[in-house]
N, C-alpha and C positions, 0 to 999 in steps of 0.2 A: 419497529418497522418490519414487515413481513413480506416475503416474496415466495411465490410458488416454486417448487423444485420439480425435477423430473421424476417420473414414476412410471410403472408399467400400466398398460391399458387396463381400465376397469377399476383401478385402485385410486384412492384419494391422493392427491399430490401432497408430498411432505411440505410443511411450512418451515420457513427459515426465520429464526429469531436471533437478534443480536443482544447480548447481555453484557453488563459491566461487572467485572469480578474484582473484589478487593482482597488484600492480604497475601497476594502471591509475591514471592521474592526470588525464585530461582526456577531453573528448568524442571526440577523435580516437582515443584508446585504445579506447573503446567500439566504434567502428566497426571497428577492426583485429581485436579479439577476435571480434566477430560474423562478420567475413569469414573469419577462420581457422576458426571452428566450422562455418560454412556450407560450407566447402570439404571437410569430412570426409564421406566416403562414407556415405550413409544418413541424414544429418542433413536434416530437413525444414525446420526453422526454428530460429533462435537469436535471443534477445533478452537484452541485457546492461544491467544497472542499475549506474551508476557509484556512486550513493550507498550502496547496500548491497553492492557488489562481488559481485553474484551474476549468474549466467547461467541462463536457462531455455531448455533445448534439447529439441526434439522430434526423435526419430530412429526409424527403422524397427527393429523387433526383429531381432537378429542382425547388424545393421550399425551403424556409428558407435559403436564401443566407447569406454569411458572412456579407455583407453590411447591410442586414435587422437585423441581430442579433446585430451587432455593434450599429446600430441606437437605437434599443430598450434598450440595456444596457446603452448607454450614456444618453438616456432620463431618465433613472432611477438614474443617477448620478454616474455611474461607467465607467471604461474603458475596452475595449475588443480588444485583438490582436490575431493574429494567434498563435496557439500553435505549436512551432517548436523547433529545436535545439537552434535557436537564442533566442527564448522566454525563454528557460530554461537556457541559457548560463550565465556564471558569468558576462560577459560584459554587457548584457542587464539588469540583475538584479542589478549589481553594479551601473549602471547609475541612476536607479531609487532611489536606496538607497543614492547615493551621493547627488542627488537633495533634498531628505528628510533631509539629514544631514545639508546641507547649510541652509535650511529654519529653522530647529530646532536651529542651532547655532545663526542665526540672531535674532530669537524670544527671546532666552534666553539672548543674549547680550542686547537687548532693555529692557527686563524685569530688568536686573541687573542695567542698566543705570537709569531707572525710579526709582527703589528702592533706589539707591544711592542718587539721587537728592531729594528724599522725606526726606532723613535724613539731607539734606543741603538746606532747602527751600529758604534761603536767597541768594544762589549762583546765580540763574537765575534772581531773582528779581533785584539784584545789576547790572546784565548785561543788564537790561532793557527788559526782557522777562517775560511774565506771565507764571508761572510754568505749569499750566494746559494746555496751548496751546502747550508748548514744549512736554508735555506728549502725547497730541493728535497727534502731528506730528510724533512722534516716533511710537506710537501704531497703527496708521492707516495702514501702509504697512504690519504690522504683521497680522492684522485682515483680510485684503483683498488680500494679496499676499501669505504670509506663510500659512494662513488658508484657502486658496482658495478651495482646494480639500474637506475640511471639509464642507464648505458651499455648494459646488456643489452637494455633496452627500446628504446633508440634504434637499436642495431644490428639488432634483430629487425625494427623498422619499416623500416629501410633495406633489409633483405633482401627485404621485400615491396614495395619501391619506394613506401613511404609515409613519413609523418613524424608525430610526436606531440609532446606537451609535453616529454617527455624528450629529444627531438631538439634542441629549443631550448636546454635546460640543458646537454646534452652538448656541443653545438657551442660555446656561450658559454664554458663553463669550460675546454674543450679549447683554445680560442684563447688564453685567458689563461695556461693552464698551459704549453702548448707554446711560446708566445712567451717566457715566463719561463725555460723550460728551455733554449731556445736562447741566451738572454742568459747564463745561468749557466754553460754549458759552452763558450761562445765564448772563444777565446784573448784574453788581456788586451790585446794590442796590435792586435787586428783592427779593421777599419773598422766592422763591425757592432757590436762591443762599445763602440766609441767613440761611436756614434750612439744606442745603446740601453743606457743604464745602469740603468734602472728595471725591476724585476720586478713581477708582479701575482699572486704566490702568495697574498697576503692576500685578493685578490678571489676567486680560484678556490676557496680553502678556505672562505671565509665564505659564498660563494654556495651551495655544496653544503650547508654546515651550516644555513643559513637555509631552504633548500628542504626539507631533512629535518625541521627543526623545524616548518615549515608543514605538512608532510604528517603529522607526529606529532599536532599539534593538530587538523588536519582529520580525521585518522583517528579520534581520540577523539570529535570532534563527530559524525562520520558514524555511529559505533557508537551514540552516544546517539540519533541520529535513527532508527536501525533497532532501537532497544531494545524497542519494542513487540512485534516479532515474536519476539525472543529470550525476552521475558517470557511470551508466549503458549505457546511451546514448553516453557518451564520449568514451566508449570502442570501438566503431565502427571506424575503420580507415577511412580516407578521400579519400585515393587513393589505387590503386593496380597495381602491375606490371604484365601485361598480355602478353602471347606469342601469337601473331597473325601474320600469313603469314610469319613465320620463323623469325620474329623480336620481341623483347621485348619492350613494350611501357608502360608508366605510364598513367593510365586513372582514371578519377573520379570514386568513388565507385558506383555511380548511374548508370554508363554505363556497369557494369558487367552483364553478362548473363549466364544462366545455360549452362554448357558445356565448358565455358572458362577455359583455363589452366593458372593458376596464379603461379608466382614464389614468394616464401616466404623465405626471408633471415633470418639468425639467429637473434633472438631478436625482430623480427617484429611481429605485430599482424596479425592474419589471417583475410583477408578482408571479407570472406563469408564462409558459410558452404560448405563442399565438401568432396572429397575422395582423399587420397594421391595416386598420380599416379607414383611418383618417389621420392627417398630420404628416409632417416631415421632421426628421431629426437625425442625429448621428448617435449611435449606441456603442458604448465601450463593451466589447465582448472578450476582453482579455482574460476574464475568469475561465473562459472555455478554451480560448485559443492560445493564450500567452502573448498575443500581439496587442500592443497598447494603442494602436491607431484606431480611432472610432470608425464604425462602418455606417455609411449613409443608409437611412431607412425611409421608405415612403409607402404609399398604398400598395398592398399586395405582398410586401416583403415579410419574411418570417423573422420573428424575434424570439429571444430565449429568456426564460425566467432567471432572475438573479443578476442579469446584466444591467448596466446603468445607462439611463437615458441622458442625452446631452441637453442642448439648449432649447429644443422644440418640444411641444406637447404632442402626445400620441394617444390615439384611441385604438385599442388592441382587442381583437376578437380572440378569446382564449381557445386554444386548440389542444392543450394537454395540461393536466393538473396532477398534484400528488406525485406518486411514484412513476407517472408517465412522462414527467418533464426531463429535459436534457440534464439539468442539474442533479436531479435524483438519480439518474443513470450514472453520472460521473461519481457521485457519492458512493453508489453501490459498487462500482468498479474499484474505487480506491479502498473501500472496506474489504472487498474480496481479496485484493492484493495484500493488504496488511494482515489479514487473517490467515493467509496461506503460508505454507512452509516450503522453503527452498530445499532441494535434495540434500545439501550438506547438513541440514538440520537433523536428518535421520541419525547421523553419526553422533551429533550432540545429544540427542534424546537417549541413545543407547548408553553413552557415557554418563549422563546425568542420572539415569535410573540406578546406576551402580556406585555413583560417586559418594553420596552421603553415607551409605552403609560401610563403604571402604574407609572413609575418614573416621567414622566411629571405631572401626576395628583398629586403625592406626593409632588413634588416641588411647584405646585400651592397651594396646601393645606397648606404647610409649610409657604409660603409667606403670605397667608391670616391669619393664626393663629398669626404669629409674628406681622403683621400689626394691628391686633385686640387687642393683649394682650402684645406685647413687650414693652420694655422701650423706652422712647423718645430719639432721633427721631426714631420711629418704623421702618421707611423704611430702615434704615441701617442694623439692624440685620435681617430683613426680606429678604433683597437683598442678604446678605452674606449666609444665611442659604439656600435660594432657589438655588443660584448658586452652593453651595457646594453639595447639593443633586444631581443636574443635572450632576455634574462633577464626583463625586465619584462613582456613579453607573456604573457597568462594565459588560455589556453583552458580551464584548470581551472574558472574561475568560470563560463564559459559551459556547460561540461559538467555542473556541479553545480546550476545554477539551477533546472532543472525536477525532476530525480529526487529531490533532497533535500526539496523541498517536498512532492512526492507521497508520499515515504516517511514523512515526519513526519505528513502529513495522514491517511494510511491507518492509522497507529498511533493517532492521536488519535481517529479515527472508531471504531476497534475498542473503545477505552476508553469510548466513549459509546454503544455498542450500535449503531453505524452501520457496516455492511460495504459497501464500494464495490468493484464488480467490477474496474474498471480506471480508468486516468487519464483516458480520454476521457469516461467517465461523470461523473467528478469535475468536469471542465471544463464539460460540458453542463448539469449541475445548476445552475450559477451563472446560466444564462440563462433559467431557467424563469420564466414569468409567468402560468401557469395550472396549477393542481393539481386533478386529477380524483380524487375519493375514492369508493371503494366504501363501502357502509354496514356490512354485517354483518362483524364481525371487524376492521374498520378504524376506523370511528367508534364502533362499539359493542364490547362486550367479546368478542363472538363466542361467548358461552356462553349462548344463549337457554334459557328454561325454559318448559315447557308451562303455559299459564294457563287454557285452556278446552278441553274436548273436546265436540263437538257431533255425536252420531251421528244418522243419518237412517234410523231404522227398527230398528237393532240396539242393543246395549249399548255403553257407553263402553269397557269392557275389550276387547270383541271388535274394535272399531274401532282401539283403541290397539295391540293385539297384532298385527294385520295390518300396520299402518303400521310398527311397530317391527321386524317380521321383514324388511321391505325396507330400512328405515333402518340396520339393523345392518351392512349391507354398504357404506354410503356414509360418506364422511368430512366431509360438509357439517355445519356447526354445528347446523342445524335437525334433521338426522337424529340427531345425538348427543343433542339435547334429547328427542326422541321415544323413543329407546332408553333414556335415563335415566328417563323417566317410567314406562315399562313395567317397568323394574327395580325402581323404588320400589314399584310395586303387586304385585311378585312374579309377574308374568304369565309363563306358559310360552309361548315363541315357537316357531313352526314354522320349519323350515329352508327358506330361500328359495333358489331356483335361477334360472338364466338372467338374472342381474342385468344391467341396462343403465342407465347414467347418461345423462340427457338434459341436457346443459350448459345452465344458466340456467333450467331448468324443474323438474327433479326426477329421479325414477328409476322404473324398473319392474322387477318380478321375478315369478317364479312361486311362489305360496304355496299349498300343499295342492292343487296341480293347476290353480289358477286364476291368471290374470294380474292382479296388483295394481299400481295406479298410485299414487304418492305424490309430490305436487308442487304447483305453482302452478295458478291458474285457467287460465293459458295452456296448460299441459300437458293439462288436462281438455278445453279447447276443441279442441286439436289432435287429441285422441282421440275427439271427439264425445260427451263426457260432460257432461250438463247438471246443474247444481246446482239444488235445489228453490228455487222463487221465494220461499218463506217464510223462508229463512235471512236473519237481520238484518245480516249482514256483520261485519267486524272492528271492534274498539274502537280508539281512538287508541293508536298505538304497537305494535299487534299485527301479527304476520305470520301469514298463513293458509296452512295446508298442507291440501290437499284429498286425500282418499283415495277410490279407486274400485276396484271389482272386477267383472270381466266386463262392462265398459262401463257400469256403474251406480254412481252416487255412494253411498258408505257414510257419508260425513260429512266434517267438517273438524276439524282440530286447530289451535288458536291458540297462539302462543308470543310471548313478548316478550323483548327483549334490552336490557340496561342500557347506556346510553351510557358510553363510557370517561370516566374522571374528567378526563383532560387534553384531551379532544377540543375542547371549546369554547375553551379557552385557546390550543390550537395553531391553530385556525381564525383566531382574532383575530390571532395572531402572524403568520400567513401573509399575511393581508390588510394588516397593518401594514407588510409588506415589499413592498407593491404587487403582490401575487399574487392573481389571481381564484381562488376556491375553488368547485368544482362537485361536487355529489353525483350519482353515476351508479350506479344499483342495479337489480337485477332484481326487487326487492320491490315491493309495491303502493304506490300513491300515498299512501294513508293512513299506512302504516308509515314510508315515507320522509319524508313531511311532518312527522311527529311528531319524528323524530330531527333533521331539518334545523332545525326551530324551536328545538330544545334547544341546538344547537351554533352557531347563527347563520349558517347557509348559506342564501343567497337563491335560488340557481339549482339546481334539482333535476330530474333526469331519472329517472323510475321505469319499472318494467316492461321494462327493457332486457335483451335476450338477449346472449350473448357477441359475436355478429356486430354487434349494435347498438352495443355498447360500443366495438368497434374502429372502426366507422364514425363514431361521435361524436368519438373522438380524432382520426381523420383529418380531420374537419370543422374542428376547432379548429386543427389544424396548417395546413390550407389557408388559414385566415384570417391566417396569419403568426404564430400563437402558438407559444411554446415550452412544451410540455406535459409534465408529470410525472403519470403514472397510478399510483395507490396502491391495491393490492388484496391479497387473501390467498387467493383460491380458484382452482380450475381454470377457472371461467368468466371470470376476470379475465385469464387468460394472453394471449389475443389482443390485448386492449387494452394490456397491459403491453408486448408486443412492438412495437406500433405507435407508442407514445409516444416522445418524444425521450428521456425517462428513465423506465424502469419501476421502480417502488419496491414491494417486497414486504414485507408484515408477517411478521416472523420466526416468528410463531405459526401461520402459514398452511401451505399445501400445498407439497410439494417442487416441483411444476410451476410454481407462481407464483414461487418463489425462483430456480429455474433460468432462468426467462424474464427476470427483472428484472435491472437493472443495479445497483440498490441494495437492500440488505436491512436492515430495521429490526429488530434482534434482540430488543428488548424489547417489540415490539408496541405502542408508544406513539407517537402522532403528534407529540409534542414532539420525538422523535428526528428527524422529517423537518425540522423547523425547524432543529435543530442541523446536519443534513446540508447544508441550503442555506447556512447561515451558514459552515460549514466550506468548502464549495465556493467561495463568494465570497472568503473569506479566502485560500484556497490559490491561486486564480488571481491575486489581487492580489499575493501574495507572489512567485509566479513572474514576474510582470511587473516587480516591483521588482528581483528578482535579475537578470533579463536586462538591465534598464535599467542597473543598476550595472555589470554585466560589460562591456556595450558602451561605456558612458561611460568606464570605467576605461581600457580599451584605446585608445579614440579620443583620450584626453587624455594618457596617459603614454607611449605609443609615440613620438609626435612629440617629447616632452620628452627621451626617451632618445636619440633620433636627433640631438639638439643644437639643437632649435628655439629654445631660450632663449639660445643662445650670442650671437646678435646683439643680444639685449635687454640684455646687460650688457657694453657696450664697455669699461667701467672695472673689470670684474670683478664677480662675484656678491656681493650684500649679505652681510655677516658672518653674519646670522641664517640664511642659506640655504647657507652653504658646507659644512656637514656633509652636505648632500645633493647640491649642485651643484658642489662644488669651487670653485676660484678663477674658472673661466671660464664656468660655466653648463652644464657637461656632467654629466649624471646619474651619480652614483657607482654602479657595478654592484652594490655591496653593498646600497645603499639600494634599488636596483631589485629585488633578490632578496627583500628584506623586504616591499616593496610587493606583489610577486607573491603571496607567501604570504598576506598580509593580505587580498587581494581574494577568495581562495577562502574564507578563514575568515569574511569578511563575509557571503558568500552562505549558508553553512551556518548561521551564527548567526541570520540573518534568517529562515531556514526554521524554526529551532527555536522561534521565537516563536509558531508555530501551536499549540504545546502549551498556551498560556494558555487556549485555547477549552475544553479538557477541564477545567481547573480551574474556569472560570467556570460550567460546567454540571454539575459534580459535586455531588449533594446531600450535605448534612452527614451524617456517620455513617461507620461502618466499611465496607469493601468491597474486593473484589479488583480493582476497577477501577483502584485506585492501583498495583497491581502491573503491570497491562498498560500503563498510561500511563508514558511516560518522565518523568524528573524535571522539575521546573518550569523553564520558560524565562521570558523576559522578556515582560511584557504588551505587547500591541500598542498 
């Protein structure tokens, strides 16, 4: 799937391609894959997500082909495939996990067999076999077949003069395997054989087996974390029933075109965005809004691809297909969020870049110290300690700490109707202490209706018809109300030309050869139009639209807009979280005051133009406040861009949603509360993950190096000998298990974020459950 990117004038726009990357195990791997991709000619940027195993690459058209990228990534020791529905599908993922499971099972079976025979050394000897050679025969396929990907990645990293998690495992198991190989093939009477009678094939095979088991469990957990995106993609039907040439035929979804008439039977998913041409039904739109209550649809109503039709049959005229559909836009937004990096990730990247070389140095130093000062035979504790250090260290947990939390959070947000543009926005939203709300379409329904028409000399119909001719070209909710009122009266509208929108004030156009103004009193003042002194002004809650022609006032049209049902509750919830709530609107003080009183907002700024809104946001930020601006119109875009976090109502304009960092798909302010709670929980989870990853390594690496050896002069307690042996040296097999467990702990902690979606899902059926991954543990 490709999307155009921004570029300078005159140059071809970079193409964005999403790719699936295999073989990554830690944050260092992410850096290696990114470096490999950036080294391909024509690649402008590359970002890799460890949790989803996906790369987002921008490249210039005609350069940086997929083959070039694949070659570069494979040279680095990883795998690269096209990112597609197949790459994300359960079948493709399960095949890879099944292969991993087979290798893990074989490795652990060999390890168990080797350990069993070690407790019965006379068994093979009586059968005429040297025990060490039997161990060698069993361990070799584990080392070079089951562990092949580990070695391929480590060798690829070595070729690029870098190191990763696989480097640690490869070096650790190779030390154990090669040492054991030397013992096994050494002549029976040699000095080396006399001093080195023990082999460590049990350790090398068990370590590889446990590492693979850990990656298997981790892979399943990561697929669960990324399940929201796969579920979203799965909402798109594969085919559609299209009426062409008087006949109905079933066609692949890819062949749909704008203007096609599709037939949707009860219970089917709508194949694409469109407008109902015939039929009535109720459509479940919870995949988009998170709300399970079906929405009534009839002729002229917009419907969204991927939603589920209710009990009625619909004929829909297709208005958008492919990447232009609402579902495709949601998928892109979730993809972008999951591929992005939170600011805290920069610290992790710096640590990861130095982590593996540092651990190799610690292992080498550990070996040297034990060889110099350890008990005879010194090479035995030196080898055990060095292998344990290499195996127990876990940059995997560091690498997964942030992306798994962001991946889960973005999926949870999508299931609640909250679409977050990137990880940085998710992190910034947590710090918000002031929320600035637009009025129309944010606190109110955004569907005003005309309540009064006050002509000044002419008829109501004439005033309404001229205003509607101009309003028909505007997307403002008040314009829609005026156009709807004219339609209800069956008025014939003149065609307007030379339309000009005046942000924050209204619009102007030429109707029947005369310039007509439709907008606020401020627009009239700027054009030198005076309203008659006798006009009695608006009633509480009314918004006034002034109409003028040729510099003279024709009259006013008053409209009112219902307050959204959940607005007051959302304002209370925000204030309960220590957040100041401000209303910032271009409407009159009277209309703004009525809505503010209804929802419980104390601070109101009315009559604000787009520039005024931007300046107000700047003023709050200059006071040290962290500001979220919530709006839905073109006139809100400047303020949305200036806020720390811009939040667009999903029912608003494309300009607002493009400018904002967060989109509330269901147009309900309660979703803003959910977004803030999700942000706070996500950042808290990231910090917990990082704390665990750092503490784990700080605690266990010294233990693996032998820090407890001196603590047990008389030998390790019996209760700890399964882990520390007789002398206090960490068993490399236990080290491998601890390493795998540390990564799983980070992923499992991130999956707890899914409890937020369950807590906020209203009772009743809904597709939101399909988007949301399966339940995790409560926080």
